[in-house]
VMD Tcl script that builds the backbone (N, CA, C; Angstrom):
set m [mol new atoms 315]
animate dup $m
set s [atomselect $m all]
$s set {name element resname resid chain x y z} {
  {N N UNK 1 A 0.819 -1.209 -0.053}
  {CA C UNK 1 A 0.047 -0.034 -0.039}
  {C C UNK 1 A 0.876 1.256 -0.077}
  {N N UNK 2 A 2.068 1.203 0.401}
  {CA C UNK 2 A 3.040 2.330 0.448}
  {C C UNK 2 A 3.136 2.991 -0.884}
  {N N UNK 3 A 3.248 2.326 -1.891}
  {CA C UNK 3 A 3.437 2.911 -3.315}
  {C C UNK 3 A 2.040 3.700 -3.685}
  {N N UNK 4 A 0.909 3.026 -3.371}
  {CA C UNK 4 A -0.368 3.647 -3.745}
  {C C UNK 4 A -0.497 4.886 -2.828}
  {N N UNK 5 A -0.167 4.800 -1.536}
  {CA C UNK 5 A -0.152 6.058 -0.676}
  {C C UNK 5 A 0.656 7.188 -1.161}
  {N N UNK 6 A 1.935 6.818 -1.504}
  {CA C UNK 6 A 2.793 7.867 -2.070}
  {C C UNK 6 A 2.314 8.471 -3.307}
  {N N UNK 7 A 1.753 7.798 -4.212}
  {CA C UNK 7 A 1.087 8.243 -5.506}
  {C C UNK 7 A -0.016 9.135 -5.274}
  {N N UNK 8 A -0.933 8.679 -4.365}
  {CA C UNK 8 A -2.246 9.405 -4.083}
  {C C UNK 8 A -1.948 10.740 -3.399}
  {N N UNK 9 A -1.088 10.724 -2.379}
  {CA C UNK 9 A -0.781 11.887 -1.581}
  {C C UNK 9 A -0.123 12.884 -2.565}
  {N N UNK 10 A 0.762 12.453 -3.293}
  {CA C UNK 10 A 1.314 13.424 -4.362}
  {C C UNK 10 A 0.329 13.913 -5.285}
  {N N UNK 11 A -0.534 13.148 -5.838}
  {CA C UNK 11 A -1.600 13.631 -6.754}
  {C C UNK 11 A -2.518 14.515 -6.046}
  {N N UNK 12 A -2.945 14.177 -4.941}
  {CA C UNK 12 A -4.089 14.923 -4.295}
  {C C UNK 12 A -3.617 16.225 -3.440}
  {N N UNK 13 A -2.079 16.367 -3.327}
  {CA C UNK 13 A -1.683 17.466 -2.577}
  {C C UNK 13 A -1.520 17.229 -1.040}
  {N N UNK 14 A -1.489 16.034 -0.582}
  {CA C UNK 14 A -1.328 15.840 0.812}
  {C C UNK 14 A 0.135 15.611 1.173}
  {N N UNK 15 A 0.524 16.010 2.353}
  {CA C UNK 15 A 1.851 15.759 2.860}
  {C C UNK 15 A 1.738 14.569 3.846}
  {N N UNK 16 A 2.853 13.873 3.984}
  {CA C UNK 16 A 2.762 12.715 4.939}
  {C C UNK 16 A 2.845 13.361 6.430}
  {N N UNK 17 A 1.701 13.822 6.970}
  {CA C UNK 17 A 1.693 14.495 8.272}
  {C C UNK 17 A 0.512 14.022 9.121}
  {N N UNK 18 A 0.259 14.760 10.204}
  {CA C UNK 18 A -0.657 14.347 11.124}
  {C C UNK 18 A -2.165 14.646 10.483}
  {N N UNK 19 A -2.301 15.521 9.592}
  {CA C UNK 19 A -3.542 15.745 8.939}
  {C C UNK 19 A -3.979 14.560 8.055}
  {N N UNK 20 A -2.947 13.982 7.447}
  {CA C UNK 20 A -3.304 12.794 6.544}
  {C C UNK 20 A -3.651 11.649 7.389}
  {N N UNK 21 A -2.946 11.452 8.516}
  {CA C UNK 21 A -3.236 10.365 9.451}
  {C C UNK 21 A -4.690 10.442 9.923}
  {N N UNK 22 A -5.063 11.754 10.310}
  {CA C UNK 22 A -6.409 12.085 10.782}
  {C C UNK 22 A -7.390 11.669 9.782}
  {N N UNK 23 A -7.147 11.992 8.532}
  {CA C UNK 23 A -8.124 11.832 7.367}
  {C C UNK 23 A -8.286 10.450 7.142}
  {N N UNK 24 A -7.145 9.553 7.144}
  {CA C UNK 24 A -7.167 8.189 6.837}
  {C C UNK 24 A -7.772 7.287 7.975}
  {N N UNK 25 A -7.722 7.857 9.149}
  {CA C UNK 25 A -8.199 7.051 10.370}
  {C C UNK 25 A -9.465 7.500 10.901}
  {N N UNK 26 A -10.149 8.467 10.176}
  {CA C UNK 26 A -11.425 9.013 10.839}
  {C C UNK 26 A -12.411 7.915 10.970}
  {N N UNK 27 A -13.247 8.098 12.005}
  {CA C UNK 27 A -14.482 7.209 12.196}
  {C C UNK 27 A -13.955 5.678 12.238}
  {N N UNK 28 A -13.144 5.385 13.234}
  {CA C UNK 28 A -12.641 3.961 13.267}
  {C C UNK 28 A -13.581 2.965 13.870}
  {N N UNK 29 A -14.645 3.442 14.548}
  {CA C UNK 29 A -15.555 2.567 15.192}
  {C C UNK 29 A -16.339 1.633 14.215}
  {N N UNK 30 A -16.372 0.390 14.542}
  {CA C UNK 30 A -17.054 -0.550 13.662}
  {C C UNK 30 A -16.224 -1.144 12.508}
  {N N UNK 31 A -15.076 -0.678 12.443}
  {CA C UNK 31 A -14.276 -1.240 11.475}
  {C C UNK 31 A -13.560 -2.613 11.807}
  {N N UNK 32 A -13.699 -3.620 10.994}
  {CA C UNK 32 A -13.160 -4.935 11.392}
  {C C UNK 32 A -11.961 -5.305 10.566}
  {N N UNK 33 A -11.948 -4.770 9.283}
  {CA C UNK 33 A -10.752 -5.090 8.479}
  {C C UNK 33 A -10.056 -3.733 8.165}
  {N N UNK 34 A -9.074 -3.463 9.026}
  {CA C UNK 34 A -8.402 -2.097 8.916}
  {C C UNK 34 A -7.632 -1.979 7.627}
  {N N UNK 35 A -7.026 -3.036 7.276}
  {CA C UNK 35 A -6.101 -2.902 5.980}
  {C C UNK 35 A -6.934 -2.713 4.719}
  {N N UNK 36 A -8.064 -3.395 4.701}
  {CA C UNK 36 A -8.988 -3.256 3.543}
  {C C UNK 36 A -9.538 -1.751 3.485}
  {N N UNK 37 A -10.032 -1.340 4.645}
  {CA C UNK 37 A -10.567 0.120 4.781}
  {C C UNK 37 A -9.507 1.077 4.404}
  {N N UNK 38 A -8.268 0.868 4.896}
  {CA C UNK 38 A -7.167 1.787 4.540}
  {C C UNK 38 A -6.951 1.787 3.124}
  {N N UNK 39 A -6.875 0.670 2.332}
  {CA C UNK 39 A -6.759 0.566 0.880}
  {C C UNK 39 A -7.825 1.355 0.237}
  {N N UNK 40 A -9.070 1.233 0.694}
  {CA C UNK 40 A -10.165 2.023 0.078}
  {C C UNK 40 A -10.022 3.416 0.298}
  {N N UNK 41 A -9.684 3.862 1.403}
  {CA C UNK 41 A -9.461 5.320 1.871}
  {C C UNK 41 A -8.328 5.938 1.105}
  {N N UNK 42 A -7.276 5.123 0.821}
  {CA C UNK 42 A -6.240 5.696 0.059}
  {C C UNK 42 A -6.627 5.938 -1.327}
  {N N UNK 43 A -7.376 5.016 -1.922}
  {CA C UNK 43 A -7.903 5.076 -3.282}
  {C C UNK 43 A -8.959 6.224 -3.497}
  {N N UNK 44 A -9.673 6.574 -2.357}
  {CA C UNK 44 A -10.617 7.542 -2.472}
  {C C UNK 44 A -10.139 8.957 -1.858}
  {N N UNK 45 A -8.959 8.971 -1.627}
  {CA C UNK 45 A -8.302 10.331 -0.899}
  {C C UNK 45 A -8.722 11.520 -1.819}
  {N N UNK 46 A -9.373 12.495 -1.124}
  {CA C UNK 46 A -9.800 13.666 -1.843}
  {C C UNK 46 A -8.660 14.663 -2.055}
  {N N UNK 47 A -8.859 15.599 -2.849}
  {CA C UNK 47 A -7.904 16.665 -3.063}
  {C C UNK 47 A -7.804 17.331 -1.680}
  {N N UNK 48 A -6.594 17.720 -1.296}
  {CA C UNK 48 A -6.390 18.453 -0.081}
  {C C UNK 48 A -6.787 19.939 -0.257}
  {N N UNK 49 A -7.569 20.478 0.696}
  {CA C UNK 49 A -7.883 21.875 0.580}
  {C C UNK 49 A -6.723 22.708 1.235}
  {N N UNK 50 A -6.228 23.704 0.518}
  {CA C UNK 50 A -5.171 24.478 1.065}
  {C C UNK 50 A -3.850 23.816 0.686}
  {N N UNK 51 A -2.831 24.534 0.999}
  {CA C UNK 51 A -1.473 23.952 0.703}
  {C C UNK 51 A -0.930 23.287 1.915}
  {N N UNK 52 A -0.084 22.194 1.651}
  {CA C UNK 52 A 0.425 21.565 2.782}
  {C C UNK 52 A 1.506 22.481 3.443}
  {N N UNK 53 A 1.772 22.178 4.677}
  {CA C UNK 53 A 2.663 23.032 5.472}
  {C C UNK 53 A 4.084 22.704 4.905}
  {N N UNK 54 A 5.006 23.703 4.539}
  {CA C UNK 54 A 6.253 23.268 4.153}
  {C C UNK 54 A 7.131 22.617 5.169}
  {N N UNK 55 A 7.890 21.677 4.768}
  {CA C UNK 55 A 8.840 20.928 5.584}
  {C C UNK 55 A 9.954 21.854 5.994}
  {N N UNK 56 A 10.232 22.080 7.269}
  {CA C UNK 56 A 11.248 22.959 7.684}
  {C C UNK 56 A 12.622 22.465 7.050}
  {N N UNK 57 A 13.396 23.286 6.622}
  {CA C UNK 57 A 14.764 22.956 6.108}
  {C C UNK 57 A 15.786 23.110 7.205}
  {N N UNK 58 A 16.487 21.960 7.604}
  {CA C UNK 58 A 17.375 22.045 8.632}
  {C C UNK 58 A 18.705 22.760 8.142}
  {N N UNK 59 A 19.160 23.712 8.886}
  {CA C UNK 59 A 20.338 24.416 8.492}
  {C C UNK 59 A 21.589 23.491 8.782}
  {N N UNK 60 A 22.560 23.533 7.916}
  {CA C UNK 60 A 23.715 22.828 8.196}
  {C C UNK 60 A 24.659 23.526 9.080}
  {N N UNK 61 A 25.444 22.826 9.903}
  {CA C UNK 61 A 26.467 23.612 10.703}
  {C C UNK 61 A 27.564 23.993 9.740}
  {N N UNK 62 A 28.409 24.941 10.079}
  {CA C UNK 62 A 29.436 25.436 9.347}
  {C C UNK 62 A 30.401 24.288 8.917}
  {N N UNK 63 A 30.754 24.310 7.682}
  {CA C UNK 63 A 31.698 23.123 7.298}
  {C C UNK 63 A 33.127 23.414 7.760}
  {N N UNK 64 A 33.850 22.460 8.301}
  {CA C UNK 64 A 35.090 22.646 8.846}
  {C C UNK 64 A 36.188 22.929 7.810}
  {N N UNK 65 A 35.928 22.415 6.470}
  {CA C UNK 65 A 36.835 22.776 5.408}
  {C C UNK 65 A 37.989 21.731 5.243}
  {N N UNK 66 A 37.998 20.746 6.206}
  {CA C UNK 66 A 39.147 19.713 6.008}
  {C C UNK 66 A 38.463 18.441 5.781}
  {N N UNK 67 A 37.255 17.994 6.173}
  {CA C UNK 67 A 36.741 16.748 5.916}
  {C C UNK 67 A 36.322 16.636 4.386}
  {N N UNK 68 A 35.915 15.465 3.981}
  {CA C UNK 68 A 35.618 15.220 2.525}
  {C C UNK 68 A 36.726 15.473 1.675}
  {N N UNK 69 A 37.958 15.212 2.201}
  {CA C UNK 69 A 39.153 15.463 1.432}
  {C C UNK 69 A 39.218 16.896 0.821}
  {N N UNK 70 A 38.554 17.802 1.547}
  {CA C UNK 70 A 38.552 19.237 1.045}
  {C C UNK 70 A 37.450 19.591 0.024}
  {N N UNK 71 A 36.678 18.609 -0.373}
  {CA C UNK 71 A 35.805 18.842 -1.590}
  {C C UNK 71 A 34.784 19.886 -1.250}
  {N N UNK 72 A 34.736 21.075 -2.035}
  {CA C UNK 72 A 33.825 22.049 -1.725}
  {C C UNK 72 A 32.324 21.645 -1.681}
  {N N UNK 73 A 31.974 20.587 -2.308}
  {CA C UNK 73 A 30.491 20.091 -2.325}
  {C C UNK 73 A 30.078 19.897 -0.922}
  {N N UNK 74 A 30.988 19.625 0.013}
  {CA C UNK 74 A 30.752 19.237 1.453}
  {C C UNK 74 A 30.206 20.465 2.198}
  {N N UNK 75 A 30.360 21.674 1.710}
  {CA C UNK 75 A 29.841 22.862 2.172}
  {C C UNK 75 A 28.368 22.792 2.151}
  {N N UNK 76 A 27.753 22.210 1.100}
  {CA C UNK 76 A 26.248 22.320 0.952}
  {C C UNK 76 A 25.600 20.920 1.206}
  {N N UNK 77 A 26.414 19.815 1.265}
  {CA C UNK 77 A 25.913 18.518 1.424}
  {C C UNK 77 A 26.461 17.926 2.689}
  {N N UNK 78 A 25.775 17.836 3.757}
  {CA C UNK 78 A 26.102 17.314 5.050}
  {C C UNK 78 A 26.535 15.988 5.041}
  {N N UNK 79 A 25.877 15.136 4.173}
  {CA C UNK 79 A 26.259 13.768 4.054}
  {C C UNK 79 A 27.716 13.347 3.518}
  {N N UNK 80 A 28.174 14.407 2.836}
  {CA C UNK 80 A 29.554 14.155 2.272}
  {C C UNK 80 A 30.611 14.473 3.368}
  {N N UNK 81 A 30.229 15.099 4.489}
  {CA C UNK 81 A 31.160 15.368 5.544}
  {C C UNK 81 A 31.674 14.130 6.235}
  {N N UNK 82 A 32.556 13.580 5.554}
  {CA C UNK 82 A 33.191 12.390 6.133}
  {C C UNK 82 A 34.661 12.443 6.268}
  {N N UNK 83 A 35.256 11.695 7.173}
  {CA C UNK 83 A 36.777 11.665 7.280}
  {C C UNK 83 A 37.096 10.159 7.005}
  {N N UNK 84 A 38.217 9.850 6.509}
  {CA C UNK 84 A 38.697 8.672 6.203}
  {C C UNK 84 A 39.891 8.163 6.982}
  {N N UNK 85 A 39.888 6.975 7.331}
  {CA C UNK 85 A 41.159 6.363 8.067}
  {C C UNK 85 A 42.011 5.860 6.956}
  {N N UNK 86 A 43.224 5.289 7.360}
  {CA C UNK 86 A 44.279 4.969 6.364}
  {C C UNK 86 A 43.807 3.661 5.557}
  {N N UNK 87 A 42.710 3.062 5.911}
  {CA C UNK 87 A 42.280 1.981 4.967}
  {C C UNK 87 A 41.147 2.378 4.088}
  {N N UNK 88 A 40.806 3.743 4.116}
  {CA C UNK 88 A 39.760 4.180 3.289}
  {C C UNK 88 A 38.355 4.101 3.937}
  {N N UNK 89 A 38.145 3.763 5.140}
  {CA C UNK 89 A 36.883 3.631 5.685}
  {C C UNK 89 A 36.421 4.967 6.226}
  {N N UNK 90 A 35.121 5.433 5.923}
  {CA C UNK 90 A 34.586 6.596 6.280}
  {C C UNK 90 A 33.871 6.557 7.476}
  {N N UNK 91 A 33.942 7.721 8.164}
  {CA C UNK 91 A 32.979 7.933 9.368}
  {C C UNK 91 A 32.622 9.500 9.359}
  {N N UNK 92 A 31.482 9.824 9.972}
  {CA C UNK 92 A 31.062 11.240 9.958}
  {C C UNK 92 A 32.160 12.096 10.664}
  {N N UNK 93 A 32.314 13.292 10.144}
  {CA C UNK 93 A 33.342 14.215 10.683}
  {C C UNK 93 A 32.841 14.721 12.038}
  {N N UNK 94 A 33.611 14.511 13.009}
  {CA C UNK 94 A 33.122 14.905 14.454}
  {C C UNK 94 A 33.039 16.483 14.587}
  {N N UNK 95 A 33.653 17.253 13.536}
  {CA C UNK 95 A 33.599 18.704 13.794}
  {C C UNK 95 A 32.381 19.254 13.117}
  {N N UNK 96 A 31.875 18.714 11.983}
  {CA C UNK 96 A 30.868 19.351 11.235}
  {C C UNK 96 A 29.816 18.562 10.572}
  {N N UNK 97 A 29.784 17.316 10.718}
  {CA C UNK 97 A 28.765 16.455 10.197}
  {C C UNK 97 A 27.470 16.741 11.026}
  {N N UNK 98 A 26.375 16.835 10.267}
  {CA C UNK 98 A 25.105 17.229 10.906}
  {C C UNK 98 A 24.712 16.242 12.120}
  {N N UNK 99 A 25.045 15.002 12.025}
  {CA C UNK 99 A 24.652 14.021 13.021}
  {C C UNK 99 A 25.657 14.040 14.199}
  {N N UNK 100 A 26.698 14.674 14.152}
  {CA C UNK 100 A 27.709 14.825 15.146}
  {C C UNK 100 A 27.871 16.202 15.840}
  {N N UNK 101 A 26.917 17.100 15.547}
  {CA C UNK 101 A 27.117 18.316 16.022}
  {C C UNK 101 A 25.564 18.668 16.774}
  {N N UNK 102 A 25.643 19.723 17.548}
  {CA C UNK 102 A 24.362 20.145 18.204}
  {C C UNK 102 A 23.739 21.306 17.480}
  {N N UNK 103 A 24.356 21.722 16.369}
  {CA C UNK 103 A 23.805 22.852 15.625}
  {C C UNK 103 A 22.337 22.579 15.230}
  {N N UNK 104 A 21.437 23.466 15.401}
  {CA C UNK 104 A 20.035 23.314 15.031}
  {C C UNK 104 A 19.587 24.529 14.318}
  {N N UNK 105 A 18.701 24.351 13.422}
  {CA C UNK 105 A 18.215 25.615 12.545}
  {C C UNK 105 A 17.272 26.436 13.524}
}
mol reanalyze $m
mol bondsrecalc $m
mol representation Tube
mol addrep $m
């Protein structure tokens, strides 16, 4: 059902958020076959009224300039912020990788 849900939410203007969950699970009393009802509700999903709330963009911490072998693309791509050991194994940069810092937007 995931592929159907992704297609219908995109087509009908829904975001994968609490409003969609509320819409798909409304009036649960008396339902015995939840997966069948969910499949029907996904197929009958109406157009969303209004625009979905934008997903907040997380700001990246400042790039340290030394990880990613100095590749400038690491400035805008947090996932590239890796350091490598002598065997070529990568791990997140402890100075600036988004998962290793407390920097928040």
